[in-house]
C-alpha positions as CSV (number, residue, x, y, z in Angstrom):
1,M,13.2,-26.3,-2.1
2,N,9.9,-26.1,-4.0
3,A,8.6,-23.3,-1.8
4,Q,11.8,-21.3,-2.4
5,R,11.5,-21.8,-6.2
6,S,7.8,-20.8,-6.0
7,R,8.7,-17.6,-4.1
8,M,11.4,-16.7,-6.6
9,D,9.1,-17.3,-9.6
10,S,6.3,-15.1,-8.1
11,A,8.8,-12.3,-7.5
12,T,8.9,-11.6,-11.3
13,R,5.2,-11.9,-11.7
14,P,3.7,-8.7,-13.1
15,L,1.1,-6.8,-11.1
16,K,-1.4,-4.2,-12.3
17,R,-1.0,-0.8,-10.7
18,A,-4.2,-1.2,-8.6
19,A,-2.9,-4.5,-7.2
20,A,0.5,-3.0,-6.4
21,A,-1.1,0.0,-4.7
22,A,-3.4,-2.3,-2.6
23,R,-0.4,-4.4,-1.5
24,L,1.5,-1.3,-0.4
25,D,-1.6,0.3,1.3
26,I,-1.5,3.4,-0.8
27,A,-3.6,5.1,-3.5
28,V,-3.0,4.2,-7.2
29,T,-2.3,7.9,-7.9
30,D,0.6,7.8,-5.4
31,L,2.5,5.0,-7.2
32,P,5.5,6.2,-9.0
33,E,6.0,5.3,-12.7
34,L,8.4,2.4,-13.2
35,G,9.9,1.8,-16.6
36,G,9.2,-1.9,-16.6
37,G,6.0,-2.0,-14.6
38,W,5.2,-3.4,-11.1
39,T,6.2,-6.9,-10.0
40,V,5.6,-8.8,-6.8
41,G,9.3,-8.5,-6.1
42,E,9.3,-4.7,-6.5
43,V,6.4,-4.5,-4.0
44,W,8.3,-6.8,-1.5
45,R,11.4,-4.6,-1.9
46,L,9.5,-1.4,-1.1
47,R,7.8,-2.9,1.9
48,R,11.2,-3.9,3.3
49,E,12.9,-0.6,2.5
50,R,10.0,1.8,3.3
51,P,11.2,4.9,1.5
52,D,9.9,8.3,2.7
53,W,7.5,8.7,-0.2
54,L,5.8,5.4,0.7
55,D,5.3,6.4,4.4
56,D,3.8,9.7,3.2
57,A,1.5,8.0,0.7
58,R,0.3,5.6,3.5
59,R,-0.5,8.5,5.8
60,R,-2.5,10.2,3.1
61,F,-4.3,6.9,2.2
62,A,-5.2,6.3,5.9
63,G,-7.6,9.2,5.7
64,R,-9.4,7.7,2.8
65,G,-11.7,4.7,2.7
66,P,-14.2,3.4,5.3
67,R,-11.7,2.9,8.1
68,G,-10.0,6.3,7.5
69,R,-13.3,8.1,7.3
70,A,-14.5,6.5,10.5
71,Q,-11.3,7.5,12.2
72,V,-11.5,11.1,11.0
73,R,-15.2,11.3,12.0
74,G,-14.3,9.9,15.5
75,N,-11.6,12.5,15.8
76,R,-14.0,15.3,15.0
77,L,-16.7,14.0,17.4
78,G,-14.4,13.5,20.3
79,P,-14.1,10.7,22.8
80,T,-17.8,10.5,23.7
81,G,-18.8,9.9,20.1
82,G,-20.9,13.0,19.9
83,R,-23.3,12.1,22.7
């Protein structure tokens, strides 16, 4: 019962845009504007529903950052790693 109450309380906890983007694995610039701001519950809802814009933003974000850059570099070099 306490765990359920804790989950319900955290669903209304506000998040900064950067934290919401990190939880959704997208760039901050890809977050749509919400009238009331981002909450943990809103992020949970989007992760469950997976709207088209979220999938597109995740694909774009995958090409950024260290893992994305390494993957892109690997794709350019080919299966032998450029050797």
